[in-house]
PAGUDO-326469 format. One record per residue: residue number from 1; chain; x, y, z of N, C-alpha, C, CB in turn. Coordinates in nm, 4 decimals, always signed. Atoms other than C-alpha are relative to their C-alpha. Glycine has a CB too. Layout:
// residues N
 mivo miza     n.xx     n.yy     n.zz    ca.xx    ca.yy    ca.zz     c.xx     c.yy     c.zz    cb.xx    cb.yy    cb.zz
  NUM    A        X        Y        Z        X        Y        Z        X        Y        Z        X        Y        Z
...
END
This chain:
// residues 111
 mivo miza     n.xx     n.yy     n.zz    ca.xx    ca.yy    ca.zz     c.xx     c.yy     c.zz    cb.xx    cb.yy    cb.zz
    1    A  +0.0566  -0.1319  -0.0098  -0.0196  -0.0020  -0.0040  +0.1180  +0.1233  -0.0093  -0.0817  +0.0046  +0.1419
    2    A  -0.0722  -0.1186  +0.0035  +0.1417  +0.3348  -0.0701  -0.0253  +0.1185  +0.0874  -0.0081  +0.0395  -0.1164
    3    A  +0.0179  -0.0699  -0.1304  +0.2089  +0.5997  +0.1743  -0.0033  +0.1484  -0.0776  +0.1359  -0.0299  +0.1302
    4    A  +0.0688  -0.1399  +0.0481  +0.0545  +0.9674  +0.1462  +0.1253  +0.0526  +0.0132  -0.1323  +0.0809  +0.0887
    5    A  -0.1189  -0.1117  +0.0096  +0.3975  +1.1203  +0.2287  +0.0398  +0.0230  -0.1197  +0.1226  -0.0298  +0.0692
    6    A  -0.0167  -0.0324  +0.1038  +0.5261  +1.3059  -0.0408  +0.1860  -0.0170  -0.0351  -0.0742  +0.1367  -0.0033
    7    A  -0.1109  +0.0239  +0.0588  +0.8178  +1.2213  -0.2475  +0.1081  +0.0821  +0.0138  -0.0217  -0.0120  -0.1090
    8    A  -0.0970  -0.1128  -0.0118  +1.1417  +1.4248  -0.1178  +0.1311  -0.0481  -0.0007  -0.0186  +0.0808  +0.1204
    9    A  -0.1153  +0.0348  -0.0446  +1.4872  +1.4041  -0.0852  +0.0392  -0.0796  +0.0982  +0.0434  +0.0790  +0.0178
   10    A  -0.0512  +0.0532  -0.1464  +1.4885  +1.3423  +0.2654  -0.0879  -0.1125  +0.0408  -0.0066  +0.1178  +0.1219
   11    A  +0.0651  +0.1118  -0.0003  +1.2285  +1.0552  +0.2466  +0.0531  -0.1061  -0.0666  -0.1093  +0.0190  -0.0386
   12    A  -0.0674  +0.1156  +0.0767  +1.4138  +0.9002  -0.0425  +0.1064  +0.0767  -0.0765  -0.1051  -0.0895  -0.1041
   13    A  -0.1095  -0.0737  +0.0174  +1.7595  +1.0139  -0.0790  +0.0244  +0.0046  -0.1729  +0.1228  -0.0684  +0.0913
   14    A  -0.0373  +0.0065  +0.1742  +1.7745  +0.9080  -0.4797  -0.1149  +0.0202  -0.0491  +0.0608  -0.1419  -0.0724
   15    A  +0.1088  -0.0442  +0.0574  +1.4488  +1.0611  -0.5457  +0.0505  +0.1668  -0.0765  -0.1251  +0.0002  +0.1273
   16    A  -0.0213  -0.1413  +0.0919  +1.4592  +1.3861  -0.8035  -0.0538  +0.1200  +0.1189  -0.1208  +0.0013  -0.1758
   17    A  +0.0569  -0.1006  -0.0725  +1.4327  +1.7084  -0.6361  -0.1214  +0.0714  +0.0129  +0.0560  +0.0656  -0.0133
   18    A  +0.1616  -0.0471  -0.0078  +1.1118  +1.9064  -0.5321  +0.0258  +0.0866  -0.1076  -0.0722  +0.0800  +0.1511
   19    A  +0.0346  -0.1069  +0.0980  +0.9625  +2.1259  -0.8171  +0.0224  +0.1244  +0.0252  -0.1183  +0.0012  -0.0303
   20    A  +0.0056  -0.0990  -0.0174  +0.9613  +2.3957  -0.6390  +0.1410  +0.0377  +0.0667  -0.1141  +0.0194  +0.0564
   21    A  -0.0993  -0.0374  -0.0174  +1.2533  +2.5818  -0.6009  +0.0365  +0.1285  +0.1846  +0.0094  +0.0549  -0.1563
   22    A  +0.0098  -0.0928  -0.0827  +1.3855  +2.7627  -0.2605  +0.0252  +0.1426  +0.0006  +0.0492  -0.0366  +0.0684
   23    A  +0.0133  -0.1119  +0.0073  +1.5043  +3.0297  -0.4218  -0.1072  +0.0824  -0.0899  +0.1055  +0.0214  -0.0190
   24    A  +0.1189  -0.0731  +0.0380  +1.1633  +3.0868  -0.6034  -0.0996  +0.0804  +0.1089  -0.0778  -0.0996  -0.0671
   25    A  +0.1017  -0.0611  -0.1289  +0.9828  +3.1942  -0.2881  +0.0012  +0.1406  +0.0053  +0.0453  -0.0454  +0.1541
   26    A  +0.0324  -0.1457  -0.0275  +0.8610  +3.5175  -0.2135  +0.1203  +0.0633  +0.0858  -0.1462  +0.0130  +0.0833
   27    A  -0.1159  -0.0479  -0.1374  +1.0881  +3.5414  +0.1375  +0.1284  -0.0162  -0.0401  -0.0052  -0.0938  +0.1464
   28    A  -0.1200  -0.0112  +0.0346  +1.3797  +3.4680  -0.0413  +0.0478  +0.1121  -0.0759  +0.0248  -0.0979  -0.0539
   29    A  -0.0426  -0.1008  +0.0828  +1.3716  +3.7243  -0.3121  -0.0055  +0.1144  +0.0610  -0.0638  +0.0078  -0.1115
   30    A  -0.0034  -0.1080  -0.0879  +1.2872  +3.9833  -0.0559  +0.1334  -0.0127  +0.0818  -0.1283  +0.0015  +0.0901
   31    A  -0.1223  -0.0167  -0.0614  +1.6128  +3.9071  +0.1214  +0.1185  +0.0100  -0.0614  +0.0150  -0.0821  +0.0726
   32    A  -0.0614  +0.0015  +0.0916  +1.7881  +3.8861  -0.1958  +0.0070  +0.1639  -0.0257  -0.0566  -0.0950  -0.0969
   33    A  +0.0028  -0.1589  +0.0480  +1.6640  +4.2499  -0.3041  +0.0564  +0.0801  +0.1726  -0.2143  +0.0599  -0.0671
   34    A  -0.0485  -0.0673  -0.1105  +1.7535  +4.3415  +0.0789  +0.1735  +0.0183  +0.0076  -0.0574  -0.0813  +0.1215
   35    A  -0.1398  +0.0205  -0.0025  +2.1080  +4.2133  +0.0427  +0.0612  +0.1092  -0.1143  +0.0342  -0.1648  -0.0332
   36    A  -0.0250  -0.0771  +0.1532  +2.1370  +4.3856  -0.3243  +0.0183  +0.1621  +0.0618  -0.1681  -0.0186  -0.1359
   37    A  +0.0031  -0.1474  -0.0786  +2.0490  +4.7515  -0.1353  +0.1496  +0.0008  +0.0547  -0.1293  +0.0137  +0.1435
   38    A  -0.0967  -0.0444  -0.0534  +2.3070  +4.6971  +0.0819  +0.1396  -0.0297  -0.0649  -0.0128  -0.0388  +0.1182
   39    A  -0.0864  -0.0240  +0.1049  +2.5518  +4.5913  -0.1814  +0.0567  +0.0964  -0.0700  -0.0306  -0.0392  -0.0623
   40    A  -0.0323  -0.1098  +0.0601  +2.5024  +4.8782  -0.3943  +0.0440  +0.0940  +0.1089  -0.1081  +0.0474  -0.0825
   41    A  -0.0521  -0.1383  -0.1362  +2.5280  +5.1238  -0.0539  +0.1213  -0.0196  +0.0253  -0.0718  +0.0007  +0.1674
   42    A  -0.1090  -0.0012  -0.0189  +2.8265  +4.9807  +0.0173  +0.1241  +0.0251  -0.1091  -0.0017  -0.0959  +0.0546
   43    A  -0.0704  +0.0087  +0.1478  +2.9876  +4.9875  -0.3375  +0.0252  +0.1446  +0.0034  -0.0980  -0.0600  -0.1463
   44    A  +0.0007  -0.1630  +0.0064  +2.9039  +5.3582  -0.3494  +0.0592  +0.0518  +0.1056  -0.1347  +0.0663  -0.0042
   45    A  -0.0395  -0.0294  -0.0949  +3.0294  +5.4359  -0.0311  +0.1745  -0.0327  -0.0001  -0.0900  -0.0621  +0.0913
   46    A  -0.1693  +0.0489  +0.0108  +3.3841  +5.2546  -0.1155  +0.0308  +0.0897  -0.1243  +0.0385  -0.1970  -0.0361
   47    A  -0.0323  -0.0346  +0.1268  +3.3895  +5.4198  -0.4589  +0.0166  +0.1463  +0.0672  -0.1125  -0.0346  -0.1326
   48    A  -0.0179  -0.1428  -0.0301  +3.3337  +5.7624  -0.2609  +0.1143  +0.0360  +0.0838  -0.1150  +0.0503  +0.0632
   49    A  -0.1262  -0.0177  -0.0932  +3.6291  +5.6828  +0.0128  +0.1073  -0.0168  -0.1424  +0.0192  -0.1438  +0.1534
   50    A  -0.0919  -0.0125  +0.1130  +3.8281  +5.6233  -0.3161  +0.0326  +0.1254  -0.0637  -0.0433  -0.0734  -0.0945
   51    A  +0.0011  -0.1709  +0.0712  +3.7565  +5.9702  -0.4764  +0.0975  +0.0377  +0.1043  -0.1728  +0.1165  +0.0004
   52    A  -0.0509  -0.0913  -0.0897  +3.8369  +6.1063  -0.1586  +0.1499  -0.0442  -0.0146  -0.0676  -0.0070  +0.1518
   53    A  -0.1285  +0.0422  -0.0156  +4.1764  +5.9079  -0.1159  +0.0674  +0.0782  -0.1350  +0.0105  -0.1735  +0.0066
   54    A  -0.0672  -0.0213  +0.0910  +4.2846  +6.0212  -0.4840  -0.0216  +0.1543  +0.0276  -0.0353  -0.0719  -0.1297
   55    A  -0.0218  -0.1357  -0.0265  +4.2023  +6.3675  -0.3888  +0.0874  +0.0480  +0.0719  -0.0844  +0.0467  +0.0393
   56    A  -0.0747  +0.0154  -0.1079  +4.3881  +6.3585  -0.0937  +0.1607  -0.0356  -0.0630  -0.0725  -0.1179  +0.0964
   57    A  -0.1488  +0.0186  +0.0202  +4.6904  +6.2220  -0.2530  +0.0313  +0.0902  -0.0942  +0.0467  -0.1372  -0.0421
   58    A  -0.0289  -0.1122  +0.0632  +4.6750  +6.4773  -0.5110  +0.0429  +0.1382  +0.0570  -0.0949  +0.0144  -0.0619
   59    A  -0.0230  -0.0980  -0.1001  +4.6487  +6.7324  -0.2608  +0.1374  +0.0320  +0.0856  -0.0916  -0.0302  +0.0847
   60    A  -0.1297  +0.0437  -0.0930  +4.9647  +6.5930  -0.0686  +0.1032  +0.0223  -0.0971  +0.0052  -0.1662  +0.0620
   61    A  -0.1171  +0.0116  +0.0957  +5.1566  +6.6009  -0.3622  +0.0664  -0.1106  -0.0401  +0.0895  +0.0629  +0.0382
   62    A  -0.0220  +0.1381  +0.0115  +5.1371  +6.2383  -0.4398  +0.0729  +0.0459  -0.1793  -0.1743  -0.1214  +0.0259
   63    A  -0.0701  +0.0124  +0.0878  +5.3429  +6.1756  -0.7527  -0.0893  -0.0290  -0.1362  +0.0932  -0.0927  +0.0421
   64    A  +0.1018  +0.0544  +0.0659  +5.0917  +5.9548  -0.9281  -0.1199  +0.0736  -0.0258  -0.0295  -0.1015  +0.0582
   65    A  +0.1197  -0.0798  +0.0255  +4.8136  +6.1370  -0.8542  -0.0105  +0.1492  -0.0321  -0.0696  -0.0145  +0.1021
   66    A  -0.0441  -0.1383  +0.0450  +4.9631  +6.4797  -0.9371  -0.0263  +0.0243  -0.1740  +0.1732  +0.0139  +0.0410
   67    A  -0.0439  +0.0472  +0.1187  +4.9832  +6.3460  -1.2916  -0.1545  +0.0042  -0.0900  +0.0808  -0.1591  +0.0226
   68    A  +0.1262  +0.0294  +0.0043  +4.6950  +6.4373  -1.4680  -0.0771  -0.0943  -0.1138  -0.0472  +0.1159  +0.0029
   69    A  +0.0707  +0.1180  +0.0920  +4.6555  +6.1691  -1.7286  -0.0159  -0.1188  +0.0568  +0.0711  -0.0347  -0.1208
   70    A  +0.0342  +0.1175  -0.1012  +4.6191  +5.9464  -1.4457  -0.0933  +0.0389  +0.1102  +0.1296  -0.0547  +0.0695
   71    A  +0.0545  -0.0271  -0.0737  +4.4415  +6.1401  -1.2021  -0.1641  +0.0425  -0.0650  +0.0862  +0.0835  +0.0646
   72    A  +0.1240  -0.0465  +0.0982  +4.1374  +6.2542  -1.4492  -0.0912  -0.1039  -0.0355  +0.0480  +0.0562  -0.1364
   73    A  +0.0792  +0.1364  +0.0309  +4.0351  +5.9280  -1.5688  -0.0365  -0.1045  +0.1020  +0.0746  -0.0748  -0.0919
   74    A  +0.0262  +0.0694  -0.1418  +4.0491  +5.7656  -1.2388  -0.1072  +0.0271  +0.0743  +0.0956  +0.0233  +0.0879
   75    A  +0.1412  -0.0619  -0.0663  +3.8035  +6.0176  -1.0925  -0.1315  -0.0208  -0.0828  +0.0126  +0.1654  +0.0178
   76    A  +0.1092  +0.0636  +0.0810  +3.6008  +5.9488  -1.4095  -0.0632  -0.1244  -0.0261  +0.0211  +0.0179  -0.0875
   77    A  +0.0184  +0.1310  -0.0028  +3.5892  +5.6060  -1.3818  -0.0705  -0.0642  +0.1592  +0.1481  -0.0556  -0.0375
   78    A  +0.0738  -0.0133  -0.1594  +3.4911  +5.6235  -1.0081  -0.1097  +0.0610  -0.0025  +0.0742  +0.0775  +0.1095
   79    A  +0.1267  -0.0839  +0.0059  +3.2218  +5.9028  -1.0591  -0.0688  -0.0819  -0.0799  +0.0070  +0.1485  -0.0543
   80    A  +0.1088  +0.0495  +0.0825  +3.0707  +5.6992  -1.3358  -0.0636  -0.1428  +0.1100  +0.0730  -0.0513  -0.1785
   81    A  +0.0495  +0.1331  -0.1301  +3.0613  +5.3557  -1.0990  -0.0778  +0.0615  +0.1024  +0.1401  -0.0793  +0.0965
   82    A  +0.0606  -0.0506  -0.1092  +2.8954  +5.5951  -0.8415  -0.1443  +0.0054  -0.0695  +0.0676  +0.1422  +0.0590
   83    A  +0.1053  -0.0440  +0.0573  +2.6331  +5.7087  -1.0859  -0.0622  -0.1632  -0.0656  +0.0452  +0.1327  -0.1132
   84    A  +0.1059  +0.1364  +0.0495  +2.5419  +5.3340  -1.2072  -0.0350  -0.0661  +0.1011  +0.0583  -0.1142  -0.0957
   85    A  +0.0570  +0.0833  -0.0960  +2.5314  +5.1929  -0.8597  -0.1132  +0.1103  +0.0441  +0.1120  -0.0583  +0.1223
   86    A  +0.1193  -0.1007  -0.0679  +2.3015  +5.5019  -0.7483  -0.1151  -0.0506  -0.0791  +0.0209  +0.1850  -0.0214
   87    A  +0.1547  +0.0204  +0.0574  +2.0502  +5.4449  -1.0400  -0.0382  -0.1643  +0.0358  -0.0080  +0.0321  -0.1954
   88    A  +0.0261  +0.1347  -0.0216  +2.0890  +5.0551  -0.9749  -0.0946  +0.0174  +0.1607  +0.1646  -0.0985  +0.0022
   89    A  +0.0324  +0.0207  -0.1355  +2.0160  +5.1305  -0.6129  -0.1699  +0.0834  +0.0282  +0.1427  +0.0720  +0.0979
   90    A  +0.1452  -0.0646  +0.0021  +1.7013  +5.3711  -0.6479  -0.0722  -0.1096  -0.0964  -0.0059  +0.1766  -0.0690
   91    A  +0.0895  +0.0508  +0.0792  +1.5534  +5.1107  -0.9145  -0.0300  -0.1116  +0.1262  +0.0543  -0.0481  -0.1625
   92    A  -0.0037  +0.0831  -0.1115  +1.6304  +4.8534  -0.6224  -0.1123  +0.0159  +0.1200  +0.1314  +0.0197  +0.0527
   93    A  +0.0727  -0.0453  -0.1108  +1.4638  +5.0685  -0.3627  -0.1601  +0.0047  -0.0374  +0.0581  +0.1425  +0.0427
   94    A  +0.1664  -0.0017  +0.0279  +1.1511  +5.1061  -0.5879  -0.0774  -0.1244  -0.0113  -0.0323  +0.0665  -0.1311
   95    A  +0.0409  +0.1427  +0.0044  +1.1081  +4.7365  -0.6294  -0.0608  -0.0333  +0.1234  +0.1131  -0.0940  -0.0266
   96    A  +0.0369  +0.0436  -0.1332  +1.1069  +4.6668  -0.2698  -0.1257  +0.0830  +0.0465  +0.1232  +0.0179  +0.1003
   97    A  +0.1211  -0.0789  +0.0109  +0.8585  +4.9555  -0.2168  -0.1144  -0.0571  -0.0571  +0.0230  +0.1086  -0.0682
   98    A  +0.1016  +0.0106  +0.0849  +0.6223  +4.8229  -0.4594  -0.0188  -0.1752  +0.0305  +0.0411  +0.0613  -0.1674
   99    A  +0.0091  +0.1019  -0.0445  +0.6504  +4.4846  -0.3223  +0.0030  -0.1047  -0.1485  -0.1221  +0.0058  +0.0984
  100    A  -0.0024  +0.1129  +0.1105  +0.7356  +4.3035  -0.7291  +0.1454  -0.0625  +0.0053  -0.0336  +0.0635  -0.1606
  101    A  -0.1878  +0.0657  +0.0230  +1.0567  +4.1297  -0.8572  +0.0581  +0.0438  -0.0786  +0.0392  -0.1392  -0.0406
  102    A  -0.1285  -0.0121  +0.1032  +1.3370  +4.1904  -1.0163  +0.0007  -0.0794  -0.1729  +0.1325  -0.0793  +0.0944
  103    A  +0.0158  +0.0599  +0.1358  +1.3252  +4.1130  -1.4145  +0.1345  -0.1190  -0.0161  +0.0069  +0.1383  -0.1262
  104    A  -0.1285  +0.0845  +0.0182  +1.5747  +3.8106  -1.4776  +0.1272  +0.0435  -0.0571  -0.0285  -0.1009  -0.0747
  105    A  -0.1190  -0.0634  +0.0295  +1.8284  +4.0287  -1.6724  +0.0801  +0.0798  +0.0833  -0.0203  +0.0645  -0.0876
  106    A  -0.0563  -0.0838  -0.0947  +1.9055  +4.2423  -1.3742  +0.1103  -0.0786  +0.0501  -0.0955  +0.0457  +0.1064
  107    A  -0.0734  +0.0591  -0.0674  +2.0666  +3.9869  -1.1868  +0.1087  -0.0823  -0.0782  -0.0763  -0.0653  +0.0783
  108    A  -0.0944  +0.0021  +0.1097  +2.2937  +3.8818  -1.5259  +0.0830  +0.1168  +0.0191  -0.0657  -0.0009  -0.1380
  109    A  -0.1168  -0.0757  -0.0110  +2.4389  +4.2041  -1.5132  +0.0537  +0.0319  +0.1148  -0.0113  +0.1003  -0.0538
  110    A  -0.0309  -0.0200  -0.2009  +2.4262  +4.2797  -1.1150  +0.1469  -0.1094  +0.0190  -0.1921  -0.0982  +0.1407
  111    A  -0.1148  +0.0725  -0.0937  +2.7020  +3.9794  -1.0862  +0.1429  +0.0565  -0.0207  +0.0101  -0.1637  -0.0338
END
């Protein structure tokens, strides 16, 4: 007589995995969006510290930072990174406020 217990890897070790993925739940996605918001905020702060470091090195007479061909591309790249991450942070905050999910392409580009 068959049992009414569902077939899971816990009840039968060689059974295929359940069709419902742990990562497809709403609570997992909410935690993932919270972690993404934290990650983006941390990146923005890190880039801001790097810009401050470059400016401080230039003001203190650092040889490399005093060279315009190195200083301005470095500052521009860091400022662009702050802008890109700030726009992503705004998008993540809006998605969290609406309670919707992120499009699949976002996770590919954010990796």
